[in-house]
N, CA and C atoms as an extended XYZ file, in Angstrom:
534
Properties=species:S:1:pos:R:3:atomname:S:1:resname:S:1:resid:I:1 pbc="F F F"
N        -1.836       55.279       14.042 N   UNK     1
C        -1.513       55.752       12.709 CA  UNK     1
C        -0.332       56.727       12.756 C   UNK     1
N        -0.360       57.654       13.744 N   UNK     2
C         0.713       58.624       13.858 CA  UNK     2
C         2.034       57.931       14.173 C   UNK     2
N         1.988       56.887       15.028 N   UNK     3
C         3.205       56.144       15.358 CA  UNK     3
C         3.812       55.522       14.109 C   UNK     3
N         2.966       54.923       13.246 N   UNK     4
C         3.451       54.290       12.026 CA  UNK     4
C         4.104       55.309       11.102 C   UNK     4
N         3.488       56.490       10.970 N   UNK     5
C         4.041       57.552       10.128 CA  UNK     5
C         5.385       58.015       10.674 C   UNK     5
N         5.469       58.180       11.995 N   UNK     6
C         6.707       58.623       12.619 CA  UNK     6
C         7.810       57.574       12.454 C   UNK     6
N         7.493       56.302       12.683 N   UNK     7
C         8.482       55.224       12.540 CA  UNK     7
C         8.977       55.131       11.102 C   UNK     7
N         8.055       55.190       10.134 N   UNK     8
C         8.454       55.129        8.722 CA  UNK     8
C         9.367       56.295        8.358 C   UNK     8
N         9.070       57.485        8.858 N   UNK     9
C         9.904       58.653        8.564 CA  UNK     9
C        11.291       58.517        9.160 C   UNK     9
N        11.381       58.004       10.390 N   UNK    10
C        12.692       57.806       11.028 CA  UNK    10
C        13.510       56.794       10.247 C   UNK    10
N        12.891       55.704        9.815 N   UNK    11
C        13.599       54.678        9.029 CA  UNK    11
C        14.112       55.273        7.727 C   UNK    11
N        13.269       56.033        7.027 N   UNK    12
C        13.700       56.641        5.769 CA  UNK    12
C        14.827       57.636        5.993 C   UNK    12
N        14.760       58.377        7.089 N   UNK    13
C        15.797       59.360        7.395 CA  UNK    13
C        17.144       58.698        7.623 C   UNK    13
N        17.141       57.598        8.333 N   UNK    14
C        18.404       56.956        8.674 CA  UNK    14
C        18.951       56.052        7.581 C   UNK    14
N        18.109       55.584        6.653 N   UNK    15
C        18.594       54.661        5.624 CA  UNK    15
C        18.846       55.320        4.278 C   UNK    15
N        18.372       56.521        4.074 N   UNK    16
C        18.559       57.194        2.791 CA  UNK    16
C        20.031       57.558        2.607 C   UNK    16
N        20.558       57.332        1.401 N   UNK    17
C        21.981       57.599        1.163 CA  UNK    17
C        22.169       58.564       -0.005 C   UNK    17
N        21.617       59.754        0.137 N   UNK    18
C        21.739       60.756       -0.918 CA  UNK    18
C        22.424       61.988       -0.376 C   UNK    18
N        22.793       62.846       -1.278 N   UNK    19
C        23.441       64.097       -0.913 CA  UNK    19
C        22.394       65.069       -0.397 C   UNK    19
N        22.795       66.123        0.251 N   UNK    20
C        21.902       67.123        0.812 CA  UNK    20
C        20.819       67.541       -0.186 C   UNK    20
N        19.547       67.425        0.246 N   UNK    21
C        18.408       67.745       -0.619 CA  UNK    21
C        18.066       69.219       -0.590 C   UNK    21
N        18.584       69.939        0.392 N   UNK    22
C        18.247       71.353        0.534 CA  UNK    22
C        18.909       72.152       -0.573 C   UNK    22
N        18.156       73.075       -1.148 N   UNK    23
C        18.731       73.860       -2.222 CA  UNK    23
C        18.016       75.167       -2.426 C   UNK    23
N        18.404       75.822       -3.501 N   UNK    24
C        17.798       77.096       -3.854 CA  UNK    24
C        16.323       76.891       -4.192 C   UNK    24
N        15.507       77.925       -4.005 N   UNK    25
C        14.088       77.795       -4.345 CA  UNK    25
C        13.886       77.329       -5.789 C   UNK    25
N        12.936       76.400       -5.967 N   UNK    26
C        12.663       75.821       -7.275 CA  UNK    26
C        11.212       75.325       -7.316 C   UNK    26
N        10.656       75.165       -8.506 N   UNK    27
C         9.302       74.597       -8.607 CA  UNK    27
C         9.313       73.095       -8.326 C   UNK    27
N         8.154       72.573       -7.930 N   UNK    28
C         8.018       71.133       -7.712 CA  UNK    28
C         6.615       70.682       -8.064 C   UNK    28
N         6.494       69.382       -8.259 N   UNK    29
C         5.224       68.748       -8.612 CA  UNK    29
C         5.050       67.550       -7.688 C   UNK    29
N         3.840       67.355       -7.169 N   UNK    30
C         3.616       66.259       -6.240 CA  UNK    30
C         2.329       65.507       -6.521 C   UNK    30
N         2.270       64.291       -6.030 N   UNK    31
C         1.066       63.465       -6.113 CA  UNK    31
C         0.989       62.653       -4.830 C   UNK    31
N        -0.229       62.494       -4.297 N   UNK    32
C        -0.383       61.733       -3.069 CA  UNK    32
C        -1.714       61.009       -3.041 C   UNK    32
N        -1.804       60.065       -2.134 N   UNK    33
C        -3.041       59.341       -1.874 CA  UNK    33
C        -3.299       59.463       -0.378 C   UNK    33
N        -4.585       59.522        0.002 N   UNK    34
C        -4.872       59.723        1.409 CA  UNK    34
C        -6.161       59.100        1.877 C   UNK    34
N        -6.279       59.005        3.189 N   UNK    35
C        -7.507       58.582        3.845 CA  UNK    35
C        -8.190       59.833        4.363 C   UNK    35
N        -9.438       60.023        3.995 N   UNK    36
C       -10.198       61.220        4.318 CA  UNK    36
C       -11.372       60.858        5.212 C   UNK    36
N       -11.608       61.650        6.239 N   UNK    37
C       -12.769       61.488        7.095 CA  UNK    37
C       -13.422       62.859        7.252 C   UNK    37
N       -14.693       62.963        6.854 N   UNK    38
C       -15.436       64.215        7.011 CA  UNK    38
C       -16.520       63.980        8.055 C   UNK    38
N       -16.570       64.840        9.044 N   UNK    39
C       -17.570       64.728       10.103 CA  UNK    39
C       -18.310       66.045       10.252 C   UNK    39
N       -19.470       65.980       10.882 N   UNK    40
C       -20.228       67.186       11.211 CA  UNK    40
C       -21.005       66.917       12.481 C   UNK    40
N       -21.518       67.990       13.091 N   UNK    41
C       -22.308       67.842       14.309 CA  UNK    41
C       -23.635       67.150       14.027 C   UNK    41
N       -24.128       67.228       12.798 N   UNK    42
C       -25.471       66.733       12.487 CA  UNK    42
C       -25.509       65.434       11.682 C   UNK    42
N       -24.354       64.911       11.245 N   UNK    43
C       -24.347       63.708       10.410 CA  UNK    43
C       -23.199       62.782       10.806 C   UNK    43
N       -23.377       61.474       10.588 N   UNK    44
C       -22.278       60.539       10.873 CA  UNK    44
C       -21.115       60.761        9.895 C   UNK    44
N       -19.964       60.251       10.256 N   UNK    45
C       -18.748       60.454        9.464 CA  UNK    45
C       -18.848       59.818        8.079 C   UNK    45
N       -18.181       60.466        7.144 N   UNK    46
C       -18.017       59.958        5.781 CA  UNK    46
C       -16.529       59.653        5.633 C   UNK    46
N       -16.184       58.448        5.213 N   UNK    47
C       -14.784       58.075        5.046 CA  UNK    47
C       -14.526       57.687        3.594 C   UNK    47
N       -13.362       58.098        3.096 N   UNK    48
C       -13.055       57.864        1.686 CA  UNK    48
C       -11.549       57.784        1.476 C   UNK    48
N       -11.197       57.304        0.301 N   UNK    49
C        -9.811       57.331       -0.170 CA  UNK    49
C        -9.782       58.328       -1.318 C   UNK    49
N        -8.805       59.218       -1.304 N   UNK    50
C        -8.691       60.151       -2.423 CA  UNK    50
C        -7.226       60.397       -2.755 C   UNK    50
N        -7.005       61.056       -3.848 N   UNK    51
C        -5.662       61.406       -4.275 CA  UNK    51
C        -5.620       62.876       -4.611 C   UNK    51
N        -4.450       63.434       -4.637 N   UNK    52
C        -4.360       64.823       -5.067 CA  UNK    52
C        -3.089       65.076       -5.854 C   UNK    52
N        -3.133       66.136       -6.605 N   UNK    53
C        -2.004       66.599       -7.410 CA  UNK    53
C        -1.672       67.994       -6.919 C   UNK    53
N        -0.394       68.265       -6.720 N   UNK    54
C         0.001       69.587       -6.234 CA  UNK    54
C         1.146       70.138       -7.075 C   UNK    54
N         1.196       71.452       -7.114 N   UNK    55
C         2.291       72.159       -7.771 CA  UNK    55
C         2.700       73.288       -6.830 C   UNK    55
N         4.010       73.457       -6.670 N   UNK    56
C         4.468       74.462       -5.725 CA  UNK    56
C         5.805       75.045       -6.103 C   UNK    56
N         6.242       75.968       -5.266 N   UNK    57
C         7.530       76.617       -5.440 CA  UNK    57
C         8.097       76.829       -4.048 C   UNK    57
N         9.318       76.350       -3.815 N   UNK    58
C         9.889       76.530       -2.496 CA  UNK    58
C        11.339       76.140       -2.428 C   UNK    58
N        11.948       76.435       -1.281 N   UNK    59
C        13.341       76.104       -1.054 CA  UNK    59
C        13.851       76.740        0.221 C   UNK    59
N        15.147       76.607        0.437 N   UNK    60
C        15.806       77.127        1.623 CA  UNK    60
C        15.825       78.660        1.581 C   UNK    60
N        15.362       79.281        2.669 N   UNK    61
C        15.378       80.750        2.750 CA  UNK    61
C        16.399       81.247        3.766 C   UNK    61
N        16.806       80.406        4.695 N   UNK    62
C        17.889       80.672        5.636 CA  UNK    62
C        18.365       79.318        6.154 C   UNK    62
N        19.475       79.250        6.864 N   UNK    63
C        19.985       77.944        7.287 CA  UNK    63
C        18.898       77.069        7.946 C   UNK    63
N        18.686       75.892        7.361 N   UNK    64
C        17.739       74.880        7.846 CA  UNK    64
C        16.265       75.274        7.730 C   UNK    64
N        15.952       76.439        7.221 N   UNK    65
C        14.549       76.884        7.125 CA  UNK    65
C        14.104       76.857        5.664 C   UNK    65
N        13.003       76.190        5.416 N   UNK    66
C        12.424       76.059        4.081 CA  UNK    66
C        11.084       76.804        4.053 C   UNK    66
N        10.750       77.384        2.916 N   UNK    67
C         9.448       78.020        2.757 CA  UNK    67
C         8.931       77.680        1.367 C   UNK    67
N         7.664       77.244        1.301 N   UNK    68
C         7.057       76.879        0.018 CA  UNK    68
C         5.624       77.371       -0.024 C   UNK    68
N         5.155       77.608       -1.245 N   UNK    69
C         3.752       77.885       -1.511 CA  UNK    69
C         3.254       76.795       -2.441 C   UNK    69
N         2.026       76.324       -2.222 N   UNK    70
C         1.560       75.157       -2.978 CA  UNK    70
C         0.077       75.257       -3.320 C   UNK    70
N        -0.253       74.923       -4.576 N   UNK    71
C        -1.635       74.768       -5.026 CA  UNK    71
C        -1.901       73.268       -5.138 C   UNK    71
N        -3.112       72.841       -4.747 N   UNK    72
C        -3.445       71.412       -4.817 CA  UNK    72
C        -4.845       71.232       -5.381 C   UNK    72
N        -5.026       70.140       -6.105 N   UNK    73
C        -6.333       69.760       -6.646 CA  UNK    73
C        -6.613       68.316       -6.246 C   UNK    73
N        -7.804       68.091       -5.688 N   UNK    74
C        -8.234       66.748       -5.318 CA  UNK    74
C        -9.527       66.449       -6.060 C   UNK    74
N        -9.528       65.448       -6.939 N   UNK    75
C       -10.776       65.071       -7.618 CA  UNK    75
C       -11.688       64.291       -6.664 C   UNK    75
N       -12.787       63.835       -7.144 N   UNK    76
C       -13.772       63.092       -6.365 CA  UNK    76
C       -13.136       61.945       -5.587 C   UNK    76
N       -13.632       61.721       -4.377 N   UNK    77
C       -13.079       60.676       -3.528 CA  UNK    77
C       -13.843       59.367       -3.674 C   UNK    77
N       -13.180       58.261       -3.383 N   UNK    78
C       -13.801       56.935       -3.425 CA  UNK    78
C       -14.324       56.559       -2.052 C   UNK    78
N       -15.611       56.383       -1.919 N   UNK    79
C       -16.262       56.164       -0.631 CA  UNK    79
C       -15.852       54.838        0.008 C   UNK    79
N       -15.614       54.870        1.309 N   UNK    80
C       -15.366       53.671        2.099 CA  UNK    80
C       -16.617       53.386        2.935 C   UNK    80
N       -17.096       54.412        3.638 N   UNK    81
C       -18.298       54.265        4.457 CA  UNK    81
C       -18.917       55.638        4.704 C   UNK    81
N       -20.174       55.640        5.115 N   UNK    82
C       -20.852       56.877        5.461 CA  UNK    82
C       -21.856       57.299        4.414 C   UNK    82
N       -22.517       58.396        4.695 N   UNK    83
C       -23.550       58.913        3.811 CA  UNK    83
C       -22.940       59.716        2.673 C   UNK    83
N       -23.513       59.549        1.511 N   UNK    84
C       -23.077       60.259        0.314 CA  UNK    84
C       -23.234       61.775        0.468 C   UNK    84
N       -24.030       62.192        1.444 N   UNK    85
C       -24.305       63.603        1.688 CA  UNK    85
C       -23.024       64.406        1.941 C   UNK    85
N       -22.053       63.815        2.650 N   UNK    86
C       -20.812       64.516        2.976 CA  UNK    86
C       -19.703       64.278        1.953 C   UNK    86
N       -20.002       63.558        0.898 N   UNK    87
C       -19.013       63.281       -0.151 CA  UNK    87
C       -18.577       64.585       -0.817 C   UNK    87
N       -17.309       64.669       -1.147 N   UNK    88
C       -16.807       65.826       -1.884 CA  UNK    88
C       -16.613       65.429       -3.346 C   UNK    88
N       -16.908       66.351       -4.263 N   UNK    89
C       -16.738       66.046       -5.680 CA  UNK    89
C       -15.439       66.627       -6.229 C   UNK    89
N       -14.889       67.649       -5.588 N   UNK    90
C       -13.562       68.164       -5.903 CA  UNK    90
C       -13.136       69.150       -4.827 C   UNK    90
N       -11.852       69.484       -4.843 N   UNK    91
C       -11.289       70.368       -3.829 CA  UNK    91
C       -10.104       71.110       -4.448 C   UNK    91
N       -10.061       72.418       -4.270 N   UNK    92
C        -8.914       73.237       -4.676 CA  UNK    92
C        -8.350       73.910       -3.435 C   UNK    92
N        -7.043       73.950       -3.318 N   UNK    93
C        -6.465       74.564       -2.131 CA  UNK    93
C        -5.173       75.292       -2.403 C   UNK    93
N        -4.855       76.221       -1.507 N   UNK    94
C        -3.570       76.914       -1.519 CA  UNK    94
C        -3.038       76.901       -0.108 C   UNK    94
N        -1.749       76.605        0.039 N   UNK    95
C        -1.134       76.542        1.368 CA  UNK    95
C         0.265       77.133        1.349 C   UNK    95
N         0.658       77.646        2.500 N   UNK    96
C         2.048       77.988        2.770 CA  UNK    96
C         2.605       76.863        3.618 C   UNK    96
N         3.841       76.465        3.319 N   UNK    97
C         4.467       75.356        4.039 CA  UNK    97
C         5.825       75.787        4.589 C   UNK    97
N         5.861       76.409        5.768 N   UNK    98
C         7.151       76.682        6.394 CA  UNK    98
C         7.689       75.389        7.000 C   UNK    98
N         8.982       75.153        6.819 N   UNK    99
C         9.564       73.913        7.318 CA  UNK    99
C        10.937       74.100        7.905 C   UNK    99
N        11.385       73.079        8.611 N   UNK   100
C        12.701       73.108        9.249 CA  UNK   100
C        13.417       71.787        8.985 C   UNK   100
N        14.615       71.847        8.404 N   UNK   101
C        15.438       70.655        8.175 CA  UNK   101
C        16.126       70.281        9.473 C   UNK   101
N        15.707       69.167       10.084 N   UNK   102
C        16.345       68.714       11.310 CA  UNK   102
C        17.430       67.683       11.031 C   UNK   102
N        17.587       67.291        9.773 N   UNK   103
C        18.729       66.491        9.342 CA  UNK   103
C        19.065       66.944        7.928 C   UNK   103
N        20.098       66.367        7.362 N   UNK   104
C        20.538       66.779        6.033 CA  UNK   104
C        19.477       66.560        4.956 C   UNK   104
N        18.620       65.557        5.123 N   UNK   105
C        17.645       65.193        4.098 CA  UNK   105
C        16.184       65.283        4.522 C   UNK   105
N        15.908       65.519        5.784 N   UNK   106
C        14.533       65.437        6.268 CA  UNK   106
C        14.061       66.738        6.899 C   UNK   106
N        12.853       67.115        6.517 N   UNK   107
C        12.253       68.359        6.975 CA  UNK   107
C        10.905       68.082        7.642 C   UNK   107
N        10.646       68.763        8.740 N   UNK   108
C         9.315       68.793        9.348 CA  UNK   108
C         8.691       70.114        8.900 C   UNK   108
N         7.407       70.097        8.575 N   UNK   109
C         6.768       71.329        8.113 CA  UNK   109
C         5.355       71.456        8.653 C   UNK   109
N         4.846       72.667        8.556 N   UNK   110
C         3.482       72.991        8.948 CA  UNK   110
C         2.757       73.451        7.693 C   UNK   110
N         1.505       73.057        7.540 N   UNK   111
C         0.674       73.499        6.409 CA  UNK   111
C        -0.360       74.476        6.944 C   UNK   111
N        -0.388       75.675        6.364 N   UNK   112
C        -1.365       76.706        6.717 CA  UNK   112
C        -2.004       77.157        5.413 C   UNK   112
N        -3.321       76.983        5.286 N   UNK   113
C        -3.925       77.332        4.010 CA  UNK   113
C        -5.430       77.378        4.029 C   UNK   113
N        -5.987       77.331        2.832 N   UNK   114
C        -7.435       77.352        2.642 CA  UNK   114
C        -7.794       76.399        1.514 C   UNK   114
N        -8.990       75.832        1.609 N   UNK   115
C        -9.484       74.920        0.577 CA  UNK   115
C       -10.884       75.361        0.162 C   UNK   115
N       -11.170       75.237       -1.099 N   UNK   116
C       -12.488       75.507       -1.648 CA  UNK   116
C       -13.016       74.171       -2.131 C   UNK   116
N       -14.035       73.642       -1.457 N   UNK   117
C       -14.487       72.264       -1.664 CA  UNK   117
C       -15.928       72.218       -2.141 C   UNK   117
N       -16.188       71.335       -3.083 N   UNK   118
C       -17.544       71.102       -3.603 CA  UNK   118
C       -18.105       69.855       -2.929 C   UNK   118
N       -19.151       70.037       -2.123 N   UNK   119
C       -19.832       68.925       -1.460 CA  UNK   119
C       -20.938       68.399       -2.352 C   UNK   119
N       -21.254       67.128       -2.227 N   UNK   120
C       -22.273       66.460       -3.025 CA  UNK   120
C       -23.691       66.867       -2.608 C   UNK   120
N       -23.824       67.500       -1.455 N   UNK   121
C       -25.121       67.849       -0.873 CA  UNK   121
C       -25.965       68.706       -1.817 C   UNK   121
N       -27.216       68.303       -2.029 N   UNK   122
C       -28.199       69.105       -2.768 CA  UNK   122
C       -27.678       69.573       -4.133 C   UNK   122
N       -27.219       68.643       -4.943 N   UNK   123
C       -26.694       68.923       -6.288 CA  UNK   123
C       -25.453       69.809       -6.291 C   UNK   123
N       -24.747       69.816       -5.221 N   UNK   124
C       -23.456       70.488       -5.174 CA  UNK   124
C       -23.475       71.863       -4.535 C   UNK   124
N       -22.823       71.969       -3.397 N   UNK   125
C       -22.644       73.244       -2.707 CA  UNK   125
C       -21.158       73.367       -2.392 C   UNK   125
N       -20.579       74.517       -2.679 N   UNK   126
C       -19.157       74.730       -2.419 CA  UNK   126
C       -18.967       75.550       -1.154 C   UNK   126
N       -17.936       75.210       -0.409 N   UNK   127
C       -17.601       75.925        0.811 CA  UNK   127
C       -16.094       76.097        0.918 C   UNK   127
N       -15.702       77.193        1.580 N   UNK   128
C       -14.299       77.460        1.852 CA  UNK   128
C       -13.989       77.006        3.269 C   UNK   128
N       -12.809       76.460        3.444 N   UNK   129
C       -12.392       76.028        4.774 CA  UNK   129
C       -10.944       76.387        5.040 C   UNK   129
N       -10.631       76.635        6.290 N   UNK   130
C        -9.258       76.893        6.700 CA  UNK   130
C        -8.554       75.581        6.987 C   UNK   130
N        -7.281       75.500        6.617 N   UNK   131
C        -6.516       74.264        6.795 CA  UNK   131
C        -5.313       74.468        7.711 C   UNK   131
N        -5.089       73.469        8.546 N   UNK   132
C        -3.877       73.378        9.357 CA  UNK   132
C        -3.383       71.949        9.261 C   UNK   132
N        -2.093       71.790        9.215 N   UNK   133
C        -1.547       70.446        9.131 CA  UNK   133
C        -0.077       70.416        9.466 C   UNK   133
N         0.465       69.224        9.521 N   UNK   134
C         1.897       69.052        9.745 CA  UNK   134
C         2.347       67.802        9.013 C   UNK   134
N         3.639       67.767        8.709 N   UNK   135
C         4.141       66.612        7.987 CA  UNK   135
C         5.651       66.499        8.033 C   UNK   135
N         6.126       65.414        7.442 N   UNK   136
C         7.551       65.163        7.279 CA  UNK   136
C         7.823       64.891        5.807 C   UNK   136
N         8.940       65.414        5.331 N   UNK   137
C         9.335       65.199        3.940 CA  UNK   137
C        10.809       64.840        3.936 C   UNK   137
N        11.141       63.737        3.254 N   UNK   138
C        12.530       63.293        3.226 CA  UNK   138
C        12.956       62.980        1.789 C   UNK   138
N        14.191       63.320        1.485 N   UNK   139
C        14.740       63.073        0.160 CA  UNK   139
C        15.121       61.602        0.055 C   UNK   139
N        14.617       60.905       -0.981 N   UNK   140
C        14.910       59.477       -1.151 CA  UNK   140
C        15.893       59.207       -2.284 C   UNK   140
N        15.962       60.091       -3.261 N   UNK   141
C        16.975       60.041       -4.309 CA  UNK   141
C        16.966       61.402       -5.003 C   UNK   141
N        17.898       61.617       -5.904 N   UNK   142
C        18.032       62.933       -6.519 CA  UNK   142
C        16.688       63.431       -7.065 C   UNK   142
N        16.276       64.612       -6.623 N   UNK   143
C        15.052       65.320       -7.025 CA  UNK   143
C        13.753       64.704       -6.492 C   UNK   143
N        13.776       63.544       -5.852 N   UNK   144
C        12.555       62.882       -5.382 CA  UNK   144
C        12.483       62.882       -3.860 C   UNK   144
N        11.344       63.349       -3.334 N   UNK   145
C        11.086       63.343       -1.895 CA  UNK   145
C         9.850       62.508       -1.594 C   UNK   145
N         9.841       61.908       -0.429 N   UNK   146
C         8.672       61.199        0.087 CA  UNK   146
C         8.065       62.083        1.165 C   UNK   146
N         6.750       62.241        1.121 N   UNK   147
C         6.057       63.136        2.047 CA  UNK   147
C         4.916       62.391        2.739 C   UNK   147
N         4.796       62.585        4.038 N   UNK   148
C         3.667       62.080        4.810 CA  UNK   148
C         3.120       63.229        5.632 C   UNK   148
N         1.789       63.372        5.668 N   UNK   149
C         1.230       64.511        6.394 CA  UNK   149
C        -0.176       64.244        6.912 C   UNK   149
N        -0.571       65.070        7.878 N   UNK   150
C        -1.935       65.112        8.403 CA  UNK   150
C        -2.449       66.526        8.156 C   UNK   150
N        -3.684       66.648        7.633 N   UNK   151
C        -4.281       67.964        7.359 CA  UNK   151
C        -5.702       67.993        7.920 C   UNK   151
N        -6.009       69.019        8.700 N   UNK   152
C        -7.343       69.234        9.257 CA  UNK   152
C        -7.949       70.462        8.568 C   UNK   152
N        -9.200       70.339        8.123 N   UNK   153
C        -9.883       71.451        7.454 CA  UNK   153
C       -11.212       71.705        8.145 C   UNK   153
N       -11.470       72.952        8.488 N   UNK   154
C       -12.727       73.376        9.111 CA  UNK   154
C       -13.491       74.219        8.099 C   UNK   154
N       -14.712       73.746        7.722 N   UNK   155
C       -15.530       74.414        6.713 CA  UNK   155
C       -16.642       75.248        7.332 C   UNK   155
N       -17.166       76.168        6.525 N   UNK   156
C       -18.385       76.887        6.892 CA  UNK   156
C       -19.538       75.890        6.852 C   UNK   156
N       -20.570       76.108        7.642 N   UNK   157
C       -21.729       75.213        7.647 CA  UNK   157
C       -22.405       75.180        6.279 C   UNK   157
N       -22.956       74.011        5.933 N   UNK   158
C       -23.633       73.796        4.655 CA  UNK   158
C       -25.088       73.449        4.959 C   UNK   158
N       -25.986       74.402        4.841 N   UNK   159
C       -27.422       74.211        5.114 CA  UNK   159
C       -27.678       73.270        6.273 C   UNK   159
N       -28.050       72.015        6.005 N   UNK   160
C       -28.394       71.066        7.062 CA  UNK   160
C       -27.167       70.361        7.648 C   UNK   160
N       -25.989       70.675        7.177 N   UNK   161
C       -24.768       70.051        7.684 CA  UNK   161
C       -24.054       71.066        8.577 C   UNK   161
N       -24.181       70.892        9.896 N   UNK   162
C       -23.614       71.839       10.847 CA  UNK   162
C       -22.129       71.564       11.085 C   UNK   162
N       -21.325       72.584       10.943 N   UNK   163
C       -19.896       72.550       11.259 CA  UNK   163
C       -19.121       71.376       10.673 C   UNK   163
N       -19.113       71.207        9.359 N   UNK   164
C       -18.325       70.102        8.797 CA  UNK   164
C       -16.821       70.360        8.917 C   UNK   164
N       -16.067       69.294        9.152 N   UNK   165
C       -14.608       69.395        9.131 CA  UNK   165
C       -14.052       68.072        8.635 C   UNK   165
N       -12.822       68.110        8.159 N   UNK   166
C       -12.211       66.902        7.626 CA  UNK   166
C       -10.847       66.655        8.251 C   UNK   166
N       -10.520       65.387        8.360 N   UNK   167
C        -9.203       64.925        8.772 CA  UNK   167
C        -8.668       64.088        7.625 C   UNK   167
N        -7.409       64.344        7.247 N   UNK   168
C        -6.858       63.630        6.106 CA  UNK   168
C        -5.404       63.254        6.384 C   UNK   168
N        -5.082       61.986        6.123 N   UNK   169
C        -3.715       61.497        6.208 CA  UNK   169
C        -3.256       61.192        4.791 C   UNK   169
N        -2.178       61.827        4.354 N   UNK   170
C        -1.651       61.667        2.992 CA  UNK   170
C        -0.255       61.074        3.015 C   UNK   170
N         0.050       60.335        1.965 N   UNK   171
C         1.430       59.915        1.705 CA  UNK   171
C         1.640       60.085        0.204 C   UNK   171
N         2.787       60.659       -0.176 N   UNK   172
C         2.997       60.906       -1.592 CA  UNK   172
C         4.440       61.181       -1.949 C   UNK   172
N         4.631       61.461       -3.232 N   UNK   173
C         5.950       61.782       -3.776 CA  UNK   173
C         5.966       63.205       -4.302 C   UNK   173
N         7.128       63.839       -4.190 N   UNK   174
C         7.339       65.191       -4.697 CA  UNK   174
C         8.557       65.160       -5.609 C   UNK   174
N         8.410       65.714       -6.819 N   UNK   175
C         9.537       65.839       -7.739 CA  UNK   175
C         9.939       67.301       -7.802 C   UNK   175
N        11.199       67.592       -7.448 N   UNK   176
C        11.702       68.979       -7.440 CA  UNK   176
C        12.520       69.224       -8.705 C   UNK   176
N        12.185       70.303       -9.411 N   UNK   177
C        12.884       70.699      -10.643 CA  UNK   177
C        14.068       71.566      -10.281 C   UNK   177
N        15.183       70.946       -9.887 N   UNK   178
C        16.373       71.701       -9.458 CA  UNK   178
C        17.411       71.694      -10.545 C   UNK   178
């Protein structure tokens, strides 16, 4: 999966024919779809497809260095396999995204943040989790970027669910209001 994401990003980087996407800090809006896997020490994995909506503010803070702050909302996920016990009904998150432009249009970034997630367990229990992730974002045309990322979230234990954590692969679009 990582190889496919890397190959797709390299192709987009080399074939995109737009002017420099880096600019002054500005607000942006994003939408993505992802594959989610939630596991715990006490239960088999839960796999789902979900989408999220994000709003952020960011831009170049020094040569080749980007910094953004982002809020994200993920509604209920569509189950692929696993027990409904680990299903999430919604997720709110905040992240800082420091990044580095390694070409005129493409940036690698790290996601550092927290998520507040509502699990389906026992009529709904919410837990906070720390997030770490990395991704690539490339400008595909004026104001539009394509983003691919991996995000890992480690949650506090939920009663009978010991040490839940999630792995998520997202691909989406970002519209920058420049």
